[in-house]
TIKE-517052 format. One record per residue (C-alpha): residue number from 1; x, y, z; residue in one letter. Coordinates in steps of 0.02 Angstrom, whole numbers, m for minus. Each point is the difference from the previous one (the first is absolute). Example, Ala and Ser with C-alpha at 12.3 -4.5 7.8 and 13.67 -1.06 7.14 Angstrom:
2
   num       px       py       pz   residu
     1      615     m225      390        A
     2       69      172      m33        S
REM end
This chain:
81
   num       px       py       pz   residu
     1       13    m1276     m116        X
     2      m49      178      m40        X
     3        6      123      143        X
     4     m143      107       38        X
     5        8      189       m9        X
     6       26       68      178        X
     7      m39      182      m47        X
     8     m166       47      m87        X
     9       22      162      m50        X
    10     m123      100     m121        X
    11       35      130     m107        X
    12      m56      175       56        X
    13       m6      181      m60        X
    14       71       87      136        X
    15       84      177      m16        X
    16      158       57      101        X
    17      m27       12      182        X
    18     m161      m99        0        X
    19      m35     m137       96        X
    20      m61     m176      m56        X
    21      m18     m176       79        X
    22       80      m60     m145        X
    23      145      115        5        X
    24       27      m83      163        X
    25        9     m158      m71        X
    26      110       47     m109        X
    27      116       74      126        X
    28       m2     m177       90        X
    29       70      m76     m172        X
    30      115      130      m20        X
    31       77      m22      150        X
    32       m6     m181       11        X
    33       94      m11     m166        X
    34      135      135       52        X
    35      m56      137     m106        X
    36      m22      110      165        X
    37       49        7      163        X
    38     m128      m89      119        X
    39     m111      131       82        X
    40      m69       m5      170        X
    41     m161       72      m40        X
    42      m68      m21     m188        X
    43     m142      118      m37        X
    44      m35      m24     m180        X
    45       47      165      m55        X
    46       77       14     m178        X
    47      156      106       58        X
    48      154       28      m92        X
    49      100     m157       81        X
    50     m147     m115      m61        X
    51       m2       68     m162        X
    52      184      m12      m27        X
    53       m9     m179       64        X
    54     m136      m36     m113        X
    55      106       73     m152        X
    56      144     m106       60        X
    57     m108     m147       m4        X
    58      m75       36     m178        X
    59      170       40      m64        X
    60       66     m166       61        X
    61     m119     m106      m73        X
    62      m24       96     m166        X
    63     m177       64       45        X
    64      m52      173      m66        X
    65       76      123      129        X
    66     m137      112       71        X
    67       38       m9      186        X
    68     m178      m36       29        X
    69      m86     m156       45        X
    70      m66      m29     m163        X
    71      m73     m163      m79        X
    72      153      m90      m66        X
    73       94       48      168        X
    74     m147      m72      103        X
    75      m10     m153     m109        X
    76      180      m26       16        X
    77        3       17      188        X
    78     m141     m141        5        X
    79      105     m129      m78        X
    80       91     m121      107        X
    81      179       27       35        X
REM end
Protein backbone atom coordinates (compact mmCIF):
# COMPACT_ATOMS: atom_id res chain seq x y z
CA UNK A 1 0.00 0.00 0.00
CA UNK A 2 1.60 3.33 -1.04
CA UNK A 3 2.33 5.89 1.61
CA UNK A 4 0.86 9.34 1.32
CA UNK A 5 3.26 12.27 1.44
CA UNK A 6 3.64 13.74 4.86
CA UNK A 7 4.84 17.07 3.57
CA UNK A 8 3.07 19.24 1.04
CA UNK A 9 5.55 21.83 -0.11
CA UNK A 10 5.01 24.29 -2.95
CA UNK A 11 7.86 25.81 -4.94
CA UNK A 12 8.39 29.49 -4.19
CA UNK A 13 10.46 32.29 -5.63
CA UNK A 14 12.04 33.58 -2.43
CA UNK A 15 15.23 35.58 -2.28
CA UNK A 16 17.89 34.99 0.37
CA UNK A 17 16.83 36.32 3.78
CA UNK A 18 13.16 36.54 2.80
CA UNK A 19 10.50 34.63 4.72
CA UNK A 20 7.84 32.23 3.46
CA UNK A 21 5.54 29.64 5.00
CA UNK A 22 6.67 27.24 2.27
CA UNK A 23 10.29 27.70 3.36
CA UNK A 24 9.19 26.88 6.93
CA UNK A 25 7.63 23.64 5.64
CA UNK A 26 10.83 22.84 3.75
CA UNK A 27 12.83 23.48 6.94
CA UNK A 28 10.65 20.95 8.78
CA UNK A 29 11.30 18.42 6.01
CA UNK A 30 15.05 19.10 5.99
CA UNK A 31 15.27 18.66 9.77
CA UNK A 32 13.08 15.54 9.73
CA UNK A 33 15.34 13.79 7.23
CA UNK A 34 18.66 14.94 8.70
CA UNK A 35 19.75 17.70 6.32
CA UNK A 36 19.78 20.28 9.11
CA UNK A 37 19.89 20.18 12.87
CA UNK A 38 16.46 20.59 14.43
CA UNK A 39 15.73 24.17 15.42
CA UNK A 40 13.46 25.28 18.22
CA UNK A 41 11.88 27.96 16.09
CA UNK A 42 11.50 27.75 12.35
CA UNK A 43 10.70 31.15 10.95
CA UNK A 44 10.62 30.31 7.28
CA UNK A 45 13.66 32.44 6.55
CA UNK A 46 15.71 31.40 3.52
CA UNK A 47 19.01 31.72 5.35
CA UNK A 48 22.44 30.27 4.53
CA UNK A 49 21.78 27.10 6.57
CA UNK A 50 18.54 26.42 4.72
CA UNK A 51 20.07 27.07 1.29
CA UNK A 52 23.00 24.81 2.15
CA UNK A 53 20.65 22.03 3.29
CA UNK A 54 18.59 22.40 0.11
CA UNK A 55 21.79 22.10 -1.98
CA UNK A 56 22.79 18.97 -0.02
CA UNK A 57 19.38 17.36 -0.65
CA UNK A 58 19.50 18.35 -4.32
CA UNK A 59 22.98 16.93 -4.77
CA UNK A 60 22.11 13.69 -2.96
CA UNK A 61 19.08 13.03 -5.14
CA UNK A 62 20.58 14.39 -8.38
CA UNK A 63 18.25 17.34 -8.64
CA UNK A 64 19.38 20.64 -10.17
CA UNK A 65 21.53 22.24 -7.46
CA UNK A 66 20.06 25.67 -6.83
CA UNK A 67 19.86 26.03 -3.05
CA UNK A 68 16.29 27.21 -3.61
CA UNK A 69 12.87 25.68 -3.10
CA UNK A 70 12.28 25.22 -6.81
CA UNK A 71 9.70 23.03 -8.56
CA UNK A 72 11.94 19.94 -8.84
CA UNK A 73 12.86 20.11 -5.16
CA UNK A 74 9.28 20.69 -3.99
CA UNK A 75 8.05 17.79 -6.13
CA UNK A 76 10.71 15.53 -4.61
CA UNK A 77 9.79 16.60 -1.07
CA UNK A 78 6.14 15.78 -1.76
CA UNK A 79 6.92 12.15 -2.65
CA UNK A 80 6.30 9.48 -0.01
CA UNK A 81 9.43 8.37 1.84
